[in-house]
N, C-alpha and C positions, 0 to 999 in steps of 0.2 A: 480204284474200282472196288465194287462190293458184290455181294451175292444177292440176286433177286430171290425174294422169299417164295415166289410162286414156281418159276421154272428152275430155280437153283443154279442158274448160270451166272458166271462172273460178268458184271455189266455195270455201266453207270446207272444209278438208280434215279428215278423220277420222284418228285414229291407227290404222293398219292393221297387224295382225299379219302378219309375213312368213310365219311358220309358223302354221297354224290354232291358235286358243286351246285347243281341246279336247285337242290333243296335249300341251300343257304342263300342263293340268289332270290328265291321266292320269299324266304323269311325276311330278307332285307326289304324287298319291294312291298311287303304287306305289314311292315312293322317299323322297327328302328333300323337305322343304317349301320349299327354296330352290334356285335355279339359280345356277351360276357359269359365266361365259363364258370360253372358252379364252384369249382375249386379255387378259382382266382378271379372273382368278379370285378376287382378293381382295375383290371386291364381290359381295354376295349380292343376288339378285333374286327377286321373288315371281311374276314373269310373264316371258314371252318378249319378245324385241325387237320394237319397233314403229316404224313410220315414218309420217309424214304424206304419204301417197301418193294417197289416193282421196277423192272426195266421198261424201256419204251415199248417193246413188243407186247408185254403182258398188260401194261397200262392201256394200250390200244385195244387189246382183247376185251378188257373190262368196259372200256368207254363205249363200245358198240352196243352193249346191252343196256348201259345207262341211258343212252339216247332213246332206245326203244321204250324203256320204262317211263322215262320223262314224257314222251310224246303220247304214248298209248294209255297210260294210267295216271301218272302223277298230275299232270296239268289238267286233264279232264276232271279229276276228283276235286282238286283245290279250286277249280272254276265253278264247282257246284253241280257237275254232272253226276248222275246216279248210276250205279251198276244196273244191269250186267255189263261187264267188259270182257270181250273175247281176248284170249292170250295164247301164246305159243310157247315153245321150249325156252325162249329167251327170258321169260319171267322167272322160272326156277333158277336159271343160271345167275340172273341178277341178284336174287335173294341170297343164294349161297355165297356169291362173291362178296356181298356186303357183310354177311355174318362171318365169313372166313377172315376178312381183314381185321375185325376186332378180335377174333379168337387167336389168330397167330400173334398179334401184339400182346394179348393178355397172357399167353403162355410164357412169354419171355419177361414178364414182370413179376418178380418174387412177391408172394403173398396174395396175388390177385385171385388165384384159384386154390381151393382147399387141397391139401396134400393127397387125401384119399381119392380125389377126383381128377388129379392132373393127368394120370395115365389115360383115362377115358378121353379127355379133351385132346390129348396128343394124337390118339388114334383117329379121332374125328377130323382133326386138322389135316392129317395125311390123306384120308379118304376124300375129303373135300378138295384138297389140292390136286389130287389125281383126276377128279371129275372136272375141275376147272381147266386143267390142261388138255385132257383128252376128250372132254365133252361127252363122256359116257354116262349112262344112267347109274345112279348110286344104288347098290344092292342093300346098303344099310345106312342108317342115319339120314334118311331121306324124308323124315316127317317134318315138312316145313309149312309154315302158316303165314298168311298176310291178313292183318286186321286193319280195317279203316275206321278210325274213330271220329268223333265230332264233339261239339259242345254238350255238356251235361246241363239239362234244363229242368231237372226234377224239383229244384228248390232247395235241395240239400246235397252236400258233398262230403266225402269221408275225410278229406284233409284240405287245408288251405291251398289255394292256387292250383287245384286239381285240373281245371280246364286248360290253363296255360301249359301245364306239363303234358297233358294228353294230346292237345291239339297243336302245340307250338314247339315244345322242347325237343332237344336232341339228346339221346342217351344210348349207351351201349355197354353191355357187360355179359360175361358168362353167368348163367343161372345154375347154382349148385347147392344142394342140400343133402341130407342123409339118404333120401329115396328119390330124388328128382334132380335131373341135370338138363340143361338146355343152353341155347345161345339166344341173345336178345339184342335187337337194335331198333331204335325208333327215331323218326324224323318227321316233323310236321304232323300230318294226319295218319302216318303209316307206322304200324307196329309189325316188325318181322321177328318170327320165332322159328327155332329148330328145337324139337323135343327129342332128347337123346336117350331117355329111359322110358319104361312102360308107362302108359297113361290111358285115360278113358277118352278116346277120340270123339265120342258122342257129345261131350261137353264143349267141343269146338265146332261151332255151327258155321258152315259156309266159309271157312278160313283156309282149308287145306289146298295147297298148290300142287298141281300135277307136274311131272317132268316131261310134259308134252303139251298138246293143246288142251284148252279147257275154258271154263267160263267163271269169272269172278262175280258172284251174286251177293245180293243183300236181301233181307237183313242178316247180319252176322251176329255171333254171340260167343263170348268167352266165359263159360260157366264153370270152368275148373277153378275151385277156390284157391288153389295154390298160385294160380296166375293172378287172380284178383288180389290176393295178399301181396304178391310181389309188386304189382303195379302201384298199389296204394303206398307200399313201403318206399318204392323208388321216388314217387312224387313227394312224399313227406321228407325224405332224406335230402332230395334236391332243394326243396324250399328251405329247410333248416340250414343246410350248408351255405346256401347263397346268403341268407340273412346273417349268419355268423361271420362269414368272411368279408362281407361288404363293409367298407369303411363309412364313417359318418359323412366324410367329404363327398364320396361317390353317391351316397344316398341323397345328399342335397343336390348334386348335379343332375341326377336322374329325375328328381322331383321338379327341378326348374325346367328341364327339357320337356317333361310331360305337360307342365302348366303352359309353357310357351307354344306347344304343338298340339294342344288338346283337341282343337276342332278337326285337325287332320287325323290324329291317332284314333279318335273315337270311331271313325269310319273304316279303319283298317281291320284286317283279320286279327291282329294283336289286340286292338281295342275291343273287338267283340269277345275275345277270350277273357280279357280283364273284366269286362262288364258281366259276363256269365259268372265269373268267380265272385264278383261283388254281390250279385243277386242270389247266389246259392249260399246258404248259411252252413257253417261248420258247427255242428252241435251234437251232443250225445243224444241217443234215442232214449226218451224217458218212458218208464213203465212202472207197473206196480211191483214187479219182481226184479231183483238184482240180476244183471246179466254177467255171467262169467267171462273173463277176458279171453278165454279160449273157445267160447261158444260162438255160434254164428250170430252176426249182428241182426237185431230185430228189424232193421230197415229192409231186409230181404235181398241184400247184395250178394249173399252167399259167402261173404268174407268174415273171418274171425273178428269179433267185436274189438279186440285190441288193435287191429289194423284198420278198422273202419271208424265208426263214430266214437269208439272208445279211445282213439288216438287224440281226440280233442279234449279229453279229461285229464 
């Protein structure tokens, strides 16, 4: 017997998906039948990562909200439906539950969170856990956001394979810096954020989730340059780690699989993301004046040049 991370009761723990299972099912149905993790891409997986975190009662508590999100928002979005989408209090619960799972795991991994930030994240984890158990509104650390992304078709992108990352990849990590802290999880088209330190909410357009009923509307916008830098950095790191860790043998197997299944793949969502990356060039913005690496990129992204087009140089 072990201790459930949520209710803190002694119980037999279930293997809990960090990212809801329906997301991985959709990724398989619309791409490759296997998954490869960035840190270990030479191993193929048929399902997403799981941890023994929750007892059966708490797992059921979470799964009810996952079914709600899948049916009311996830499948409509990936099927091409456009906002607005009406939602109720189950959406905020779902978002917090996903962010909490990564946070509670990260807290127990040495070196994952900077020392000066660890106390903040521990407080947040406790408050979120209380909310998830009692279903009471949060008085603090309740700034949660949901952003729906899509393929970039502007003809240029800040880093290689940016479309695959933004529209297909799975990622999760605490966000922490000297003056900024938050939690982040993404899967398929959905980016989930919790902002834990002061920020300019006006730069987050139509992304804030209420802890009651509301309307998810579009167009949305993430105009906070710190978030832009963060996302470009995550996409670049993901791409570089994958290439670095992938063996030549696995590269050949992937290439052979793609060649053999090209006609099918090109019609899938994965194929569309790969095509968008192929059509969008990664190149520095040329100009008559030299751009400082810490200055905003001339392309208008709002991101520092070193994280945007400057990352290609």
